[in-house]
C-alpha positions in Angstrom: 98.4 -98.9 21.7 100.9 -96.1 21.2 101.7 -96.0 17.6 104.6 -93.6 18.0 106.4 -96.3 20.0 106.5 -98.6 17.1 109.7 -99.0 15.1 110.1 -96.1 12.6 109.7 -98.3 9.5 106.6 -100.0 10.9 105.1 -96.6 11.8 105.6 -95.4 8.3 104.1 -98.5 6.8 101.0 -98.3 8.9 100.5 -94.6 8.2 101.0 -95.1 4.5 98.5 -97.9 4.5 95.9 -96.0 6.4 96.1 -93.0 4.1 96.9 -94.9 0.9 100.0 -92.7 0.5 97.9 -89.6 -0.2 99.3 -87.6 2.8 102.8 -88.1 1.5 101.8 -86.7 -1.9 100.1 -83.7 -0.1 103.4 -83.0 1.7 105.3 -83.0 -1.6 102.8 -80.4 -3.0 103.2 -78.2 0.1 107.0 -77.9 0.2 106.9 -76.4 -3.2 104.9 -73.5 -1.7 107.1 -73.0 1.2 110.0 -71.5 -0.7 112.9 -73.4 0.8 116.2 -72.1 -0.6 119.8 -73.5 -0.6 121.5 -72.5 2.6 118.3 -72.3 4.7 118.2 -73.6 8.3 115.2 -75.8 8.7 113.5 -76.7 12.0 111.6 -80.0 11.8 109.5 -79.8 15.0 108.3 -83.3 15.9 110.4 -84.8 13.0 109.4 -88.4 13.5 111.4 -90.6 11.1 112.6 -87.5 9.2 110.2 -88.2 6.2 108.9 -84.6 6.2 112.4 -83.0 6.2 113.5 -85.2 3.3 110.8 -83.5 1.2 112.7 -80.2 1.4 116.2 -81.6 0.8 115.9 -81.4 -3.0 115.2 -77.7 -2.7 118.2 -77.1 -0.5 120.6 -78.2 -3.3 123.1 -79.7 -0.8 123.5 -76.6 1.3 122.0 -75.7 4.6 121.0 -77.3 7.9 118.2 -79.4 9.2 117.5 -79.6 13.0 115.0 -82.3 14.0 113.3 -82.5 17.4 111.5 -85.7 18.4 110.3 -87.3 21.6 110.1 -90.9 20.4 113.5 -92.6 20.4 112.5 -95.3 17.8 111.4 -92.6 15.4 114.4 -90.4 15.8 116.8 -93.4 15.4 115.5 -93.9 11.9 115.7 -90.2 11.0 119.4 -90.1 12.1 120.2 -93.3 10.2 118.8 -91.8 7.0 120.7 -88.5 7.2 123.4 -87.9 4.6 125.4 -85.0 5.9 128.1 -83.3 3.9 130.5 -80.3 4.5 127.7 -78.0 3.3 124.6 -79.9 4.5 124.4 -80.4 8.3 121.9 -82.5 10.3 121.4 -82.2 14.0 118.8 -83.9 16.2 117.4 -83.4 19.7 115.6 -86.1 21.6 113.1 -84.1 23.6 109.6 -82.9 23.6 110.4 -79.6 21.8 109.5 -77.3 24.7 112.1 -74.8 26.0 114.0 -75.3 22.8 116.7 -72.8 21.9 118.5 -73.3 18.6 122.1 -71.9 18.4 120.8 -69.9 15.4 117.2 -69.2 14.6 115.7 -71.2 11.7 114.7 -69.7 8.3 111.9 -72.3 7.9 109.9 -74.5 10.4 107.9 -77.6 9.6 105.4 -79.4 11.9 103.8 -82.4 10.1 100.7 -83.6 12.1 102.5 -83.0 15.4 100.8 -80.0 17.1 97.3 -81.5 16.9 98.2 -84.6 19.0 98.9 -82.3 22.0 96.4 -81.1 24.6 95.1 -77.6 23.9 97.5 -75.8 26.3 100.5 -77.7 25.1 99.5 -77.2 21.5 99.6 -73.4 22.1 102.9 -73.7 23.7 104.3 -75.7 20.8 103.2 -72.9 18.4 105.0 -70.4 20.6 108.2 -72.5 20.7 108.3 -72.7 16.9 107.8 -68.9 16.7 110.7 -68.3 19.2 113.1 -70.4 17.1 112.4 -68.7 13.8 114.1 -65.7 12.5 112.3 -62.5 11.7 110.1 -63.1 8.7 110.8 -66.9 8.9 108.4 -69.2 7.2 106.3 -72.0 8.7 104.4 -75.0 7.4 102.0 -76.9 9.6 99.8 -79.8 8.7 97.1 -81.3 10.9 93.8 -83.2 10.9 90.3 -81.9 10.9 86.9 -83.6 10.5 85.0 -82.1 7.5 81.3 -81.7 7.4 79.5 -84.5 5.6 75.9 -85.1 4.5 76.1 -88.6 3.3 75.8 -91.8 5.3 79.1 -93.2 3.9 80.8 -89.9 4.8 79.5 -90.1 8.3 80.7 -93.7 8.7 84.1 -92.7 7.3 84.3 -89.7 9.6 83.5 -91.9 12.7 86.1 -94.4 11.8 88.7 -91.7 11.2 87.9 -90.1 14.5 88.3 -93.4 16.3 91.6 -94.2 14.7 93.0 -90.7 15.1 92.1 -90.4 18.7 93.0 -93.9 19.9 96.1 -94.6 17.8 97.5 -91.2 17.0 96.2 -89.4 20.1 94.8 -86.6 17.9 93.1 -83.8 19.7 90.2 -82.3 17.8 89.8 -79.3 20.1 90.4 -76.9 17.3 93.0 -74.7 19.0 95.9 -75.2 16.6 94.8 -73.0 13.7 93.8 -70.0 15.9 97.1 -70.1 17.7 99.0 -70.3 14.4 97.2 -67.2 13.2 98.1 -65.4 16.4 101.8 -65.9 16.0 102.2 -66.1 12.2 100.8 -64.0 9.3 98.7 -66.3 7.1 100.1 -66.9 3.6 97.7 -69.7 2.7 95.5 -72.3 4.3 94.7 -75.4 2.3 92.1 -78.0 3.1 91.9 -81.5 1.8 88.6 -83.0 2.9 89.4 -86.4 1.3 92.5 -86.6 3.6 90.8 -84.9 6.6 93.9 -82.7 6.6 94.7 -79.0 6.3 97.9 -77.1 5.9 98.8 -73.7 7.2 101.6 -71.7 5.5 102.6 -68.6 7.3 105.3 -66.0 8.1 106.6 -65.1 11.5 105.0 -62.0 13.1 107.5 -59.6 14.7 105.4 -58.2 17.5 106.7 -58.7 21.1 106.0 -62.1 22.6 103.8 -60.7 25.3 101.6 -58.8 22.8 101.2 -62.0 20.8 100.2 -64.0 23.9 97.4 -61.6 24.7 96.2 -60.8 21.1 
């Protein structure tokens, strides 16, 4: 079953049910740390239904631009339908996998909500690089993803096994562990937050300005 091929509303409902809505509250906490300002250009890499980008809209105060990139048509359709553009607030969307992306103007802020970790290791690294290439100098990034925390209890081990099965078979989550090291290669770490009860972590960073080749080999 490919959960990303479900209708956008059904996908949201299933995900909300599986996480009891706690991941949504975690996202709300994180955007406050990102420092989004009115007039910012925001790249939502793997935007899905646009739920993540809507978290930053109150901080933009009706001014700026959101550019969403998504590979699943059913998800992107809902994101477009929910957009409320105005003369000072622009929305643009691209139906593609996010690779070889070149924005007309580099973004000030980039978001990737649980999207990089569902890619194989080599594509995950490429995704991080694509985000880096579409951010301005000093641009800010927020990435969330899954991880499996250590546990010493029987209940914790059962919960971890169930979460691993659901994540791998329904969300195609890759637990190879390559996302965070690649993020630290391309972005200066501002803060890393772990939420063991959600099996989720968040990386907040700032774009490094070294040449691309130097970052690839660092």
